Every structure is written in structure tokens, then in C-alpha cells.
C-alpha positions as a printed NumPy array, in Angstrom:
array([[ -91.729,  152.087,  -82.063],
       [ -89.505,  154.133,  -80.379],
       [ -86.046,  155.078,  -80.843],
       [ -84.868,  152.815,  -77.987],
       [ -86.675,  150.142,  -78.885],
       [ -84.257,  147.184,  -79.734],
       [ -85.625,  145.16 ,  -82.916],
       [ -84.292,  142.168,  -85.199],
       [ -83.303,  143.252,  -88.5  ],
       [ -85.343,  140.559,  -90.164],
       [ -88.218,  141.48 ,  -87.914],
       [ -87.883,  144.915,  -88.977],
       [ -88.072,  143.921,  -92.846],
       [ -91.166,  141.335,  -91.787],
       [ -93.334,  143.87 ,  -90.101],
       [ -93.273,  146.645,  -92.776],
       [ -94.923,  146.577,  -96.02 ],
       [ -92.515,  145.814,  -99.177],
       [ -91.344,  149.692,  -99.697],
       [ -90.252,  151.3  , -103.042],
       [ -86.756,  151.066, -102.011],
       [ -86.891,  147.623, -101.616],
       [ -88.583,  147.183, -105.07 ],
       [ -85.799,  149.558, -106.579],
       [ -83.065,  147.147, -104.973],
       [ -84.711,  144.072, -106.567],
       [ -85.145,  145.823, -109.907],
       [ -81.345,  146.907, -109.785],
       [ -80.246,  143.323, -109.107],
       [ -82.794,  142.053, -111.62 ],
       [ -81.026,  144.346, -114.588],
       [ -77.658,  143.009, -113.26 ],
       [ -78.227,  139.371, -113.697],
       [ -80.213,  140.315, -116.97 ],
       [ -77.023,  141.555, -118.347],
       [ -75.042,  138.382, -117.098],
       [ -77.925,  136.24 , -119.052],
       [ -77.33 ,  138.423, -122.022],
       [ -73.526,  137.71 , -122.1  ],
       [ -73.902,  134.117, -121.548],
       [ -76.41 ,  133.519, -124.397],
       [ -74.602,  135.886, -126.547],
       [ -71.267,  134.009, -126.498],
       [ -73.06 ,  130.664, -127.431],
       [ -74.611,  132.522, -130.571],
       [ -71.474,  134.195, -131.586],
       [ -69.676,  130.997, -131.538],
       [ -70.549,  129.996, -135.262],
       [ -69.442,  133.192, -136.447],
       [ -66.058,  132.755, -134.762],
       [ -65.797,  129.267, -136.038],
       [ -66.41 ,  130.652, -139.703],
       [ -64.153,  133.578, -139.508],
       [ -61.159,  131.79 , -137.693],
       [ -61.612,  128.451, -139.669],
       [ -62.172,  126.638, -136.315],
       [ -63.499,  123.149, -135.318],
       [ -66.349,  122.805, -132.971],
       [ -63.881,  121.388, -130.434],
       [ -61.752,  124.562, -130.912],
       [ -64.265,  126.439, -129.224],
       [ -64.534,  124.502, -125.969],
       [ -61.467,  126.815, -124.441],
       [ -63.433,  129.916, -125.022],
       [ -66.654,  128.842, -123.225],
       [ -64.315,  127.153, -120.546],
       [ -62.509,  130.408, -119.955],
       [ -65.426,  132.314, -119.227],
       [ -66.933,  129.715, -116.772],
       [ -63.57 ,  129.328, -115.252],
       [ -63.387,  133.069, -114.689],
       [ -67.089,  132.797, -113.275],
       [ -65.846,  130.224, -110.815],
       [ -62.748,  132.025, -109.561],
       [ -64.61 ,  135.415, -109.105],
       [ -67.442,  133.875, -106.99 ],
       [ -64.61 ,  132.021, -104.818],
       [ -62.787,  135.335, -104.48 ],
       [ -65.67 ,  137.899, -104.254],
       [ -67.981,  135.82 , -101.926],
       [ -65.735,  136.415,  -98.895],
       [ -64.741,  139.719, -100.014],
       [ -68.455,  140.878,  -99.826],
       [ -68.881,  139.171,  -96.353],
       [ -65.828,  141.398,  -95.151],
       [ -66.22 ,  144.753,  -97.151],
       [ -70.033,  144.984,  -97.882],
       [ -72.209,  143.734, -100.853],
       [ -72.357,  147.043, -102.646],
       [ -68.785,  147.897, -103.144],
       [ -68.071,  144.393, -104.524],
       [ -71.096,  144.323, -106.594],
       [ -70.524,  147.586, -108.22 ],
       [ -66.456,  146.887, -108.616],
       [ -67.73 ,  143.392, -110.442],
       [ -69.874,  145.279, -112.899],
       [ -67.312,  147.712, -113.896],
       [ -64.753,  144.765, -114.299],
       [ -66.799,  142.571, -116.387],
       [ -68.022,  145.625, -118.455],
       [ -64.62 ,  146.885, -119.228],
       [ -63.161,  143.429, -120.048],
       [ -66.139,  142.764, -122.653],
       [ -65.243,  145.977, -124.231],
       [ -61.631,  145.253, -124.725],
       [ -62.712,  141.277, -125.979],
       [ -64.59 ,  142.986, -128.873],
       [ -61.337,  144.286, -130.294],
       [ -59.525,  140.936, -129.981],
       [ -58.072,  139.626, -133.454],
       [ -57.451,  135.744, -132.204],
       [ -58.884,  133.031, -130.3  ],
       [ -56.115,  133.138, -127.546],
       [ -56.735,  136.857, -126.688],
       [ -60.41 ,  136.313, -126.616],
       [ -60.023,  133.336, -124.158],
       [ -57.957,  135.682, -122.077],
       [ -60.466,  138.433, -121.939],
       [ -63.554,  135.87 , -121.634],
       [ -61.682,  134.747, -118.457],
       [ -61.347,  138.361, -117.065],
       [ -64.929,  138.884, -118.179],
       [ -66.021,  135.896, -115.947],
       [ -64.414,  137.169, -112.967],
       [ -66.743,  140.019, -112.851],
       [ -69.609,  138.196, -113.676],
       [ -68.845,  135.774, -110.885],
       [ -68.656,  138.323, -108.355],
       [ -71.846,  140.395, -109.496],
       [ -74.487,  137.462, -109.577],
       [ -74.02 ,  135.828, -106.206],
       [ -73.953,  139.446, -104.573],
       [ -77.266,  140.358, -106.408],
       [ -79.008,  137.27 , -105.051],
       [ -77.492,  137.911, -101.384],
       [ -78.63 ,  141.674, -101.466],
       [ -82.144,  140.986, -102.794],
       [ -82.436,  138.073, -100.044],
       [ -81.686,  140.404,  -97.344],
       [ -84.06 ,  142.891,  -98.24 ],
       [ -86.876,  140.461,  -98.667],
       [ -89.517,  139.743,  -95.982],
       [ -89.204,  135.881,  -95.018],
       [ -92.64 ,  135.065,  -96.154],
       [ -91.93 ,  136.302,  -99.748],
       [ -88.139,  135.659,  -99.962],
       [ -88.341,  132.477, -102.302],
       [ -90.649,  134.404, -104.716],
       [ -88.783,  137.858, -104.754],
       [ -85.463,  136.37 , -104.974],
       [ -86.598,  134.   , -107.811],
       [ -88.355,  136.941, -109.493],
       [ -84.954,  138.983, -109.209],
       [ -83.072,  136.152, -110.796],
       [ -85.682,  135.737, -113.747],
       [ -83.588,  138.743, -115.175],
       [ -80.878,  136.084, -115.981],
       [ -83.327,  133.827, -118.161],
       [ -84.835,  137.062, -119.85 ],
       [ -81.59 ,  138.323, -120.48 ],
       [ -80.629,  135.076, -121.837],
       [ -83.671,  134.63 , -123.982],
       [ -83.356,  138.446, -125.275],
       [ -79.474,  137.942, -125.647],
       [ -79.976,  134.776, -127.957],
       [ -82.618,  136.452, -130.038],
       [ -80.515,  139.8  , -130.433],
       [ -77.388,  138.137, -131.115],
       [ -79.015,  136.076, -134.115],
       [ -80.945,  139.219, -135.365],
       [ -77.895,  141.652, -134.973],
       [ -74.964,  139.239, -135.865],
       [ -75.331,  139.831, -139.803],
       [ -75.273,  143.687, -139.267],
       [ -72.706,  144.434, -136.546],
       [ -70.721,  141.165, -136.475],
       [ -69.668,  139.102, -133.324],
       [ -67.412,  142.328, -132.237],
       [ -70.567,  144.59 , -131.973],
       [ -72.397,  141.878, -129.65 ],
       [ -69.428,  141.934, -127.451],
       [ -69.367,  145.95 , -127.319],
       [ -73.049,  145.818, -126.557],
       [ -72.188,  143.392, -123.71 ],
       [ -69.623,  145.926, -122.454],
       [ -71.507,  148.994, -122.607],
       [ -74.834,  148.   , -121.105],
       [ -73.169,  147.123, -117.681],
       [ -71.04 ,  150.358, -117.637],
       [ -74.312,  152.524, -118.136],
       [ -75.932,  150.864, -115.273],
       [ -72.897,  151.824, -112.634],
       [ -74.047,  155.631, -111.968],
       [ -77.34 ,  153.925, -111.193],
       [ -75.981,  151.676, -108.726],
       [ -73.856,  154.112, -106.827],
       [ -76.714,  156.251, -106.524],
       [ -79.648,  154.267, -105.992],
       [ -78.447,  151.068, -104.393],
       [ -77.741,  151.016, -100.603],
       [ -75.555,  148.76 ,  -98.388],
       [ -77.29 ,  145.645,  -97.062],
       [ -79.044,  146.791,  -94.006],
       [ -78.17 ,  143.261,  -92.189],
       [ -74.562,  143.743,  -93.1  ],
       [ -74.602,  147.309,  -91.71 ],
       [ -75.984,  146.526,  -88.485],
       [ -73.419,  143.272,  -87.998],
       [ -70.569,  145.477,  -89.003],
       [ -71.639,  148.318,  -86.535],
       [ -72.14 ,  151.101,  -88.911],
       [ -72.87 ,  154.733,  -87.742],
       [ -76.48 ,  154.929,  -86.889],
       [ -77.245,  157.697,  -89.143],
       [ -76.197,  155.627,  -92.078],
       [ -78.406,  152.641,  -90.742],
       [ -81.116,  155.297,  -90.189],
       [ -81.292,  156.555,  -93.672],
       [ -81.819,  152.973,  -94.79 ],
       [ -84.563,  152.289,  -92.164],
       [ -86.438,  155.529,  -93.387],
       [ -86.538,  154.394,  -96.909],
       [ -87.798,  151.015,  -95.82 ],
       [ -90.367,  152.329,  -93.645],
       [ -91.105,  156.18 ,  -94.418],
       [ -94.335,  156.165,  -92.397],
       [ -92.23 ,  155.708,  -89.067],
       [ -91.648,  158.897,  -86.947],
       [ -89.375,  157.269,  -84.744],
       [ -86.686,  154.543,  -85.75 ],
       [ -85.909,  151.442,  -83.645],
       [ -82.156,  150.438,  -82.849],
       [ -81.406,  147.214,  -84.742],
       [ -79.805,  144.463,  -83.507],
       [ -77.983,  141.237,  -85.232],
       [ -78.887,  137.718,  -84.004],
       [ -77.045,  136.271,  -81.012],
       [ -75.557,  133.526,  -83.518],
       [ -74.124,  136.378,  -85.876],
       [ -72.424,  138.077,  -83.109],
       [ -70.284,  134.959,  -82.239],
       [ -69.442,  133.948,  -85.681],
       [ -67.353,  136.114,  -87.887],
       [ -65.237,  133.717,  -90.336],
       [ -67.644,  132.877,  -93.298],
       [ -65.681,  130.329,  -95.184],
       [ -65.011,  128.157,  -91.832],
       [ -68.754,  128.491,  -91.166],
       [ -69.757,  126.643,  -94.328],
       [ -67.923,  123.468,  -93.157],
       [ -69.014,  123.899,  -89.573],
       [ -71.136,  120.777,  -88.008],
       [ -74.094,  122.98 ,  -88.471],
       [ -73.643,  123.474,  -92.312],
       [ -71.477,  120.727,  -93.609],
       [ -73.575,  118.193,  -95.1  ],
       [ -76.106,  120.736,  -96.07 ],
       [ -73.318,  122.599,  -97.843],
       [ -71.854,  119.524,  -99.666],
       [ -75.5  ,  118.59 , -100.984],
       [ -76.336,  122.273, -102.346],
       [ -73.079,  121.89 , -104.128],
       [ -73.616,  118.811, -105.759],
       [ -77.133,  120.311, -106.805],
       [ -75.431,  123.286, -108.214],
       [ -72.943,  121.406, -110.005],
       [ -75.295,  118.934, -111.776],
       [ -77.799,  121.874, -112.424],
       [ -75.153,  124.219, -114.311],
       [ -73.647,  121.455, -116.028],
       [ -76.958,  121.149, -118.058],
       [ -77.615,  124.694, -118.324],
       [ -74.319,  125.69 , -119.875],
       [ -74.192,  122.768, -122.218],
       [ -77.393,  123.803, -123.338],
       [ -76.606,  127.579, -123.907],
       [ -73.187,  126.972, -125.282],
       [ -73.923,  123.899, -127.523],
       [ -77.58 ,  123.873, -128.449],
       [ -77.252,  126.521, -131.284],
       [ -74.504,  124.337, -132.863],
       [ -76.083,  121.029, -132.149],
       [ -79.594,  122.631, -133.922],
       [ -77.464,  124.134, -136.857],
       [ -75.7  ,  120.742, -137.397],
       [ -79.089,  119.186, -137.371],
       [ -80.329,  121.276, -140.441],
       [ -81.846,  124.269, -138.557],
       [ -80.785,  127.703, -139.61 ],
       [ -79.251,  130.122, -136.781],
       [ -82.429,  132.346, -136.655],
       [ -84.557,  129.178, -135.687],
       [ -81.812,  127.775, -133.478],
       [ -81.961,  131.13 , -131.561],
       [ -85.948,  131.253, -131.029],
       [ -85.766,  127.499, -129.957],
       [ -83.134,  128.289, -127.567],
       [ -84.989,  131.118, -126.27 ],
       [ -88.054,  128.985, -125.535],
       [ -85.618,  127.271, -122.941],
       [ -84.963,  130.593, -121.201],
       [ -88.704,  131.595, -121.336],
       [ -89.615,  128.342, -119.724],
       [ -86.87 ,  128.999, -116.953],
       [ -88.393,  132.441, -116.633],
       [ -92.132,  131.194, -116.252],
       [ -90.845,  128.239, -114.339],
       [ -88.738,  130.259, -111.695],
       [ -91.746,  132.241, -110.857],
       [ -93.894,  129.585, -110.211],
       [ -91.459,  127.39 , -108.375],
       [ -90.717,  130.593, -106.116],
       [ -94.451,  130.806, -105.271],
       [ -94.678,  127.226, -104.521],
       [ -91.458,  127.496, -102.373],
       [ -93.118,  130.152, -100.084],
       [ -96.073,  127.87 ,  -99.466],
       [ -94.532,  124.261,  -99.792],
       [ -91.131,  123.128,  -98.397],
       [ -88.615,  124.067, -100.92 ],
       [ -86.66 ,  120.63 , -101.323],
       [ -90.072,  118.929, -102.069],
       [ -90.854,  121.439, -104.99 ],
       [ -87.187,  121.487, -106.24 ],
       [ -86.76 ,  117.67 , -106.312],
       [ -89.899,  116.977, -108.09 ],
       [ -89.286,  119.835, -110.767],
       [ -85.535,  118.476, -111.37 ],
       [ -86.853,  115.02 , -112.032],
       [ -89.629,  116.461, -114.692],
       [ -86.665,  118.475, -116.129],
       [ -84.734,  115.298, -116.715],
       [ -87.58 ,  113.46 , -118.372],
       [ -88.096,  116.593, -120.809],
       [ -84.556,  116.538, -121.697],
       [ -85.147,  112.932, -123.107],
       [ -88.111,  114.198, -124.919],
       [ -85.832,  117.129, -126.344],
       [ -83.472,  114.467, -127.989],
       [ -86.27 ,  112.673, -129.635],
       [ -87.774,  116.153, -131.002],
       [ -84.656,  117.026, -132.459],
       [ -83.86 ,  113.614, -133.774],
       [ -87.096,  113.329, -135.503],
       [ -87.131,  117.212, -136.399],
       [ -90.438,  117.075, -134.746],
       [ -91.209,  120.928, -134.064],
       [ -94.202,  120.487, -131.696],
       [ -92.304,  118.231, -129.596],
       [ -88.995,  120.106, -129.818],
       [ -90.865,  123.567, -128.795],
       [ -92.721,  121.755, -125.766],
       [ -89.457,  119.846, -124.592],
       [ -87.476,  122.933, -124.817],
       [ -90.083,  124.659, -122.588],
       [ -90.193,  121.783, -120.173],
       [ -86.233,  121.526, -120.053],
       [ -86.5  ,  125.445, -119.106],
       [ -89.155,  125.096, -116.583],
       [ -87.496,  121.991, -114.923],
       [ -83.725,  122.907, -115.099],
       [ -83.525,  126.59 , -115.555],
       [ -86.456,  127.348, -113.351],
       [ -85.129,  125.172, -110.486],
       [ -81.598,  126.538, -110.661],
       [ -83.312,  129.864, -109.729],
       [ -85.25 ,  128.417, -106.887],
       [ -81.839,  126.645, -105.914],
       [ -80.347,  130.135, -105.494],
       [ -83.242,  131.459, -103.296],
       [ -83.155,  128.201, -101.397],
       [ -79.276,  128.407, -100.64 ],
       [ -79.693,  132.291,  -99.909],
       [ -82.058,  131.516,  -96.953],
       [ -80.111,  128.441,  -95.857],
       [ -77.077,  130.62 ,  -94.307],
       [ -77.131,  133.442,  -91.966],
       [ -75.926,  136.914,  -92.773],
       [ -72.481,  136.383,  -91.716],
       [ -71.907,  133.643,  -94.202],
       [ -74.33 ,  134.356,  -96.612],
       [ -72.524,  135.939,  -99.496],
       [ -69.734,  133.338,  -99.304],
       [ -72.38 ,  130.505,  -98.949],
       [ -74.185,  131.57 , -102.332],
       [ -70.833,  132.618, -104.162],
       [ -69.061,  129.288, -103.243],
       [ -72.326,  127.19 , -104.267],
       [ -72.034,  129.199, -107.589],
       [ -68.442,  128.602, -107.856],
       [ -68.787,  124.905, -107.545],
       [ -71.596,  124.898, -109.95 ],
       [ -69.452,  126.647, -112.199],
       [ -67.171,  123.821, -112.373],
       [ -70.112,  121.91 , -113.595],
       [ -70.654,  124.45 , -116.127],
       [ -67.165,  124.283, -117.357],
       [ -67.395,  120.445, -117.582],
       [ -70.771,  120.934, -119.531],
       [ -69.211,  123.52 , -121.813],
       [ -66.406,  121.025, -122.623],
       [ -68.133,  117.775, -122.613],
       [ -70.844,  119.336, -125.395],
       [ -67.978,  119.375, -127.863],
       [ -66.635,  115.934, -126.853],
       [ -70.015,  114.225, -127.163],
       [ -70.664,  115.658, -130.451],
       [ -67.102,  114.452, -131.646],
       [ -68.264,  111.177, -130.802],
       [ -71.089,  111.327, -133.399],
       [ -73.668,  110.32 , -130.871],
       [ -77.459,  111.05 , -131.957],
       [ -79.094,  113.995, -130.325],
       [ -81.331,  111.468, -128.406],
       [ -78.296,  109.847, -126.846],
       [ -76.723,  113.428, -126.311],
       [ -79.909,  114.389, -124.293],
       [ -80.528,  111.154, -122.644],
       [ -76.839,  111.54 , -121.033],
       [ -77.457,  115.046, -120.09 ],
       [ -80.778,  113.913, -118.202],
       [ -78.568,  111.714, -115.669],
       [ -77.197,  114.925, -113.878],
       [ -80.764,  116.216, -113.218],
       [ -81.929,  113.156, -111.282],
       [ -78.727,  113.615, -109.511],
       [ -79.622,  117.167, -108.501],
       [ -83.235,  115.754, -107.381],
       [ -81.496,  113.124, -105.305],
       [ -79.202,  115.701, -103.615],
       [ -82.193,  117.797, -102.665],
       [ -83.974,  115.013, -101.342],
       [ -81.166,  114.155,  -99.173],
       [ -81.49 ,  117.459,  -97.686],
       [ -85.028,  116.725,  -97.057],
       [ -84.27 ,  113.386,  -95.557],
       [ -81.553,  114.73 ,  -93.192],
       [ -83.582,  117.614,  -91.909],
       [ -86.636,  115.078,  -91.376],
       [ -84.093,  113.241,  -89.341],
       [ -83.19 ,  116.293,  -87.303],
       [ -79.46 ,  116.098,  -87.802],
       [ -77.69 ,  118.782,  -85.79 ],
       [ -75.463,  119.67 ,  -88.618],
       [ -78.21 ,  120.584,  -90.966],
       [ -79.828,  124.196,  -90.381],
       [ -83.591,  124.421,  -90.683],
       [ -84.563,  125.513,  -94.154],
       [ -84.975,  129.388,  -94.782],
       [ -83.399,  130.835,  -91.689],
       [ -85.02 ,  133.626,  -90.087],
       [ -81.872,  135.654,  -88.488]])
């Protein structure tokens, strides 16, 4: 390669082996979403302690769960377009600082109303961090391995959730819920120096925004240290012409695909957050102790982690929408089995069903994030991923609220889980429609996994 040779950004990444610098980016993003997962799970497990300390009813906790999720939704809506305008790195680091500081402050609250406010602010930071971690990983991944690498990175969320549940249950008697929230604030702030020092800006974004050549060359050299002469990178023609990221989501090219992706996110996250928020309470109401409830809920996250890795590998070899649609249907069926297991106190069925729900729902959600990151080009990728997550968060808000409502109706565990299976089937149908529209070659549906 000569210095004067002009090469497409993605071609350059595809033509070189996965470097240590790219692996470092993936692991840093993994760490960020793991802390996000820890925060999500820990709040669900401190809920019984809050309920006891402040003499609350189960329904009183709904605003607490809802506030954090509204913050996540608002953060995704705000920080996605900002990332497409100002860069992935500064918005990602700013988001981590925001949710770290907010979690620290929330540890010192003395009433539910104050905690609700600070959980909203924590959610703002989390809402900006996760989509940018997905986007940055996607933009440094080779095309043929994009799905598997993004899903591997996003497994940080499920692992963090599993560890968060276990840690919260084990540490709660010793450090109280205040200590759990302190831990959730200290961890992200400790990562900030490493993010500033080790995390580069997106190479695609730098080329698209015409950064100084010496800054681009520094990143090129980290990706391909064996090259003695570095090429000049160019964005694709489509990116040069399109610069309004929000408007692009609703263009003729992407509109229906965007709506169907949003439906999938909404249904999927409704299920995930209802399970994360209410499963410990549901299980303790059925006679399980908090430690057993933490381990059972962690099986859900373990299933999600294993499922995400397998799904990501399959998505790189088989059409992604086929893989995801099939697994969502399986997840819905396992939800029904989960209800039976809880109602019958059948531990074997309960563990197998919880694992299956993790694979089918949590694992598929990771896959959908990878799918979405490849659906949009660079100029609107962060916005596309962020806004899909924001719409999904509206589903998570409903899931966190509807859990308390369903429990207040005195429905059986089987009835609650059967109702919860319906959104899983809707998610599978939405993805099937993307497949159908693509097959029929509709002009407004972008080919799956764009190579820009």
C-alpha cells in the first residue's frame, strides 16, 4: 500500500488482521456495558431492602424502576445524535462520568422521591453510554465478524447483570443498599482514565469528518502496525451526501426497517426489564429466599451470555433475521415453561426454563443490537442504534411498571409469564417482516449488514 492510495475505511479494516488495538477497544466497551448490566441488576435486588426500610408496597417501587428507564430513554435520544455530530469517544466518556457521579449521589438519598430523581439522572448517562459502545465496536469490526464481535462485546451487559445480582444478594446484608449504589458509582469513574488514554475515536467518524491526517494515521498505524506506508482513507459516496442523521432514519431507504427494528427493541426490552426488575420480588413472594432468587435470576443472564455468543456466530453465517426470529419464538415458549416451573416449585424446570429465556430473549436482544449497528451507515449509525434503544427503553418502562400491576391483580406465575410470552412472538414477527420486505426487494429497506 502506498501513501497516495485511496482506500475505503471498511475495506482497510477488512483487509487487515484484528489488531491488539481493536481488541482493546472491544474490551473497554465490554467493561462499560458490564457496569451498565451491574447497575440494572443491582437495583432490582435492592428493591426488597428499600421496600422493607421505607415501608413501601410493591407498586410504590414502580416509579423507581420507571425513572431509571425514562432516563435511559432520554439519554439515548439525546446522546445518539450528539455522537454522530461530535464523535463517539467524547460522548461515551461524558456519559460514563455522568452515570458514575449520579450513582454516587443516589447512595446518600434518604427518601424514595430523591432516589427516583437521581436514578433518572443515572439513566441519562447509561442511555448515552451503551449505544456508543455498540457503535464504536461495530465501526472497528471486520464485516465478516461484525455480528460475533458486537455480540461478544455486549455480553458484558449480561455478565455484569449476573454478577450484579449475585453481588447484590451477597453484599446487601453487609453494606446495605447504600453500599451497592456506591459500588455502582465508583466502578465507572475508575474506568474514565483508561477510556481517555486507551480509547480512540471511531476511524470511520474521523474520515467522515475530515480529521487531520496525522490523527487518522495514528489510528491506522495501531490497526496495521506492519504497514510501512499508510493509505488515504475515504468515506463512501453515500456518506458524503447525507449528513442529517435523524432525518436519515425516516428516509425512503430506511423508514420501514427502522419501524420494525423499533418494534423488536420495544417488545424485547419489555420482557428483559420486567424479569430484571420483578423476578426477585416474584420469586420471594412464592417462597424462595433472596439468595436463591439471585442465583435463579443470574441463570437468566448466563443463558443470555451463552446465547448471545452462539447467536452472533450464527448471524455471521446465516441470514441474521432468520436466526433472530427463530430464537425469539423459542424464548417465548421458555417463558411459558418458566411460569409452570415457578408455580410448581419445580427447580429443575425452573432452572432450564430460566436459562432458555436468557438464550431466547436476552441473547436475541444482544443480536438485535449487532444487527442494528450493521443496518445503518456511519453518518446515522449512532443515532440509529441509540434511538432504537430509546424506543426499546419505552418498552422497558412499561415492563417495569406492568410487573407490579400484574402482581397486584393476583395472577398466578403461569398467567404472568404466559402474558409476557406474547411480546416475544411479536418481536419474532417484526424481524420476519424485515426478512419479507428484503426478499421482496423493497427500495426503502437497506440490505442487511451494510458495508460502507
